[in-house]
C-alpha positions as a printed Julia matrix, in Angstrom:
161×3 Matrix{Float64}:
 -37.15    7.46   27.65
 -35.7     7.81   24.17
 -32.04    6.96   23.83
 -30.09   10.14   22.93
 -28.24   10.15   19.65
 -24.53   10.93   19.59
 -24.44   14.38   18.04
 -21.06   13.85   16.34
 -22.12   10.59   14.65
 -21.83   12.15   11.15
 -18.22   13.12   11.93
 -17.53    9.61   13.19
 -19.03    8.14   10.02
 -16.88   10.39    7.83
 -13.73    9.46    9.71
 -14.53    5.75    9.53
 -14.99    6.08    5.77
 -11.74    8.07    5.5
  -9.91    5.27    7.3
 -11.42    2.64    4.99
 -10.44    4.72    1.96
  -6.89    5.15    3.29
  -6.62    1.4     3.86
  -7.81    0.79    0.29
  -5.24    3.25   -1.09
  -2.52    1.47    0.89
  -3.57   -1.91   -0.49
  -3.57   -0.52   -4.03
  -0.14    1.06   -3.51
   1.27   -2.22   -2.18
  -0.16   -4.04   -5.2
   1.48   -1.46   -7.48
   4.84   -2.14   -5.79
   4.39   -5.87   -6.3
   3.5    -5.32   -9.96
   6.47   -2.99  -10.48
   8.85   -5.48   -8.84
   7.48   -8.29  -11.02
   8.05   -6.14  -14.12
  11.58   -5.36  -12.92
  12.29   -9.08  -12.51
  10.94   -9.71  -16.01
  13.17   -6.99  -17.45
  16.23   -8.29  -15.6
  15.52  -11.75  -16.99
  15.34  -10.24  -20.49
  18.76   -8.62  -20.0
  20.2   -11.91  -18.8
  18.69  -13.76  -21.79
  20.22  -11.18  -24.13
  23.62  -11.66  -22.52
  23.23  -15.41  -22.91
  22.43  -14.98  -26.61
  25.52  -12.76  -26.94
  27.72  -15.42  -25.36
  26.3   -18.07  -27.69
  26.74  -15.84  -30.74
  30.28  -15.0   -29.68
  31.08  -18.72  -29.35
  29.67  -19.35  -32.84
  31.79  -16.45  -34.19
  34.95  -17.92  -32.65
  34.08  -21.33  -34.07
  33.54  -19.78  -37.51
  36.88  -17.97  -37.31
  38.73  -21.13  -36.32
  37.14  -23.15  -39.08
  38.17  -20.58  -41.66
  34.7   -19.44  -42.72
  34.11  -16.94  -45.47
  34.43  -13.23  -44.73
  30.74  -12.56  -45.28
  29.85  -15.15  -42.58
  32.22  -13.51  -40.1
  30.8   -10.09  -40.98
  27.24  -11.37  -40.44
  28.24  -12.71  -37.0
  29.83   -9.4   -36.03
  26.75   -7.47  -37.16
  24.54   -9.82  -35.17
  26.73   -9.34  -32.08
  26.57   -5.57  -32.46
  22.77   -5.77  -32.69
  22.66   -7.9   -29.55
  24.83   -5.36  -27.68
  22.48   -2.55  -28.72
  19.52   -4.61  -27.55
  21.25   -5.23  -24.22
  21.8    -1.49  -23.77
  18.16   -0.81  -24.58
  17.03   -3.51  -22.13
  19.4    -2.19  -19.45
  17.9     1.29  -19.88
  14.44   -0.25  -19.45
  15.64   -1.95  -16.25
  16.85    1.37  -14.85
  13.56    2.99  -15.79
  11.69    0.21  -14.0
  13.88    0.57  -10.9
  12.81    4.21  -10.78
   9.18    3.09  -11.11
   9.65    0.68   -8.19
  11.08    3.49   -6.07
   8.12    5.72   -6.95
   5.71    2.93   -6.05
   7.48    2.4    -2.72
   7.22    6.13   -2.02
   3.5     5.93   -2.79
   3.2     3.09   -0.26
   4.91    5.23    2.37
   2.57    8.14    1.63
  -0.47    5.85    1.77
   0.73    4.39    5.05
   1.12    7.87    6.52
  -2.4     8.67    5.32
  -3.75    5.55    6.99
  -1.96    6.37   10.24
  -3.38    9.9    10.2
  -6.89    8.66    9.42
  -6.61    6.11   12.24
  -5.55    8.8    14.7
  -8.46   11.02   13.7
 -10.91    8.13   14.04
  -9.44    7.16   17.38
  -9.89   10.72   18.68
 -13.58   10.85   17.77
 -14.13    7.33   19.16
 -12.56    8.41   22.46
 -14.89   11.42   22.49
 -17.88    9.13   21.93
 -16.76    6.8    24.74
 -16.44    9.75   27.12
 -19.88   11.0    26.03
 -21.39    7.55   26.66
 -19.75    7.35   30.07
 -20.97   10.82   31.04
 -24.48    9.92   29.86
 -24.4     6.69   31.87
 -23.21    8.48   35.0
 -25.91   11.13   34.63
 -28.56    8.4    34.24
 -27.26    6.63   37.34
 -27.38    9.9    39.3
 -30.98   10.48   38.17
 -31.93    6.94   39.22
 -30.21    7.33   42.59
 -31.95   10.66   43.15
 -35.31    9.15   42.23
 -34.7     6.2    44.54
 -33.63    8.54   47.35
 -36.75   10.67   46.86
 -38.91    7.54   46.76
 -37.28    6.22   49.91
 -37.6     9.57   51.67
 -41.25    9.9    50.65
 -42.02    6.33   51.73
 -40.13    6.68   54.97
 -41.86    9.99   55.66
 -45.32    8.39   55.32
 -44.56    5.57   57.77
 -43.42    7.78   60.63
């Protein structure tokens, strides 16, 4: 006898693919968070390097003032310090922008995780349906076999008496 095909197999296939897709989206979202955090760390390092350059430039300015340098040298140091402070502000703004990007990426991970959970639940429901269908089919087959055996036994017993 031909083995019956599960009639909801196309639905099961679609839900399996949906779960795989959701898992892929989650992996991509987690990678985006990692990339955003790496960029944030790079930007924070740039801010720290700028602050270090400011401290060094400030020390050179103080040394120039104590040694009695010319006015144009002191003015050049002050201009350089002002430029460094502007660069620090620009870098700090970039850090804040990147923090927002990290938060958005983390929100995307949460959304992808919810999607994966939902896809898993839907797949689990159809798999449970398939298991129940297989069990019902098996029980029906066993009943048919038992009935056939009973009829065979009854027919055989009836001939011998």
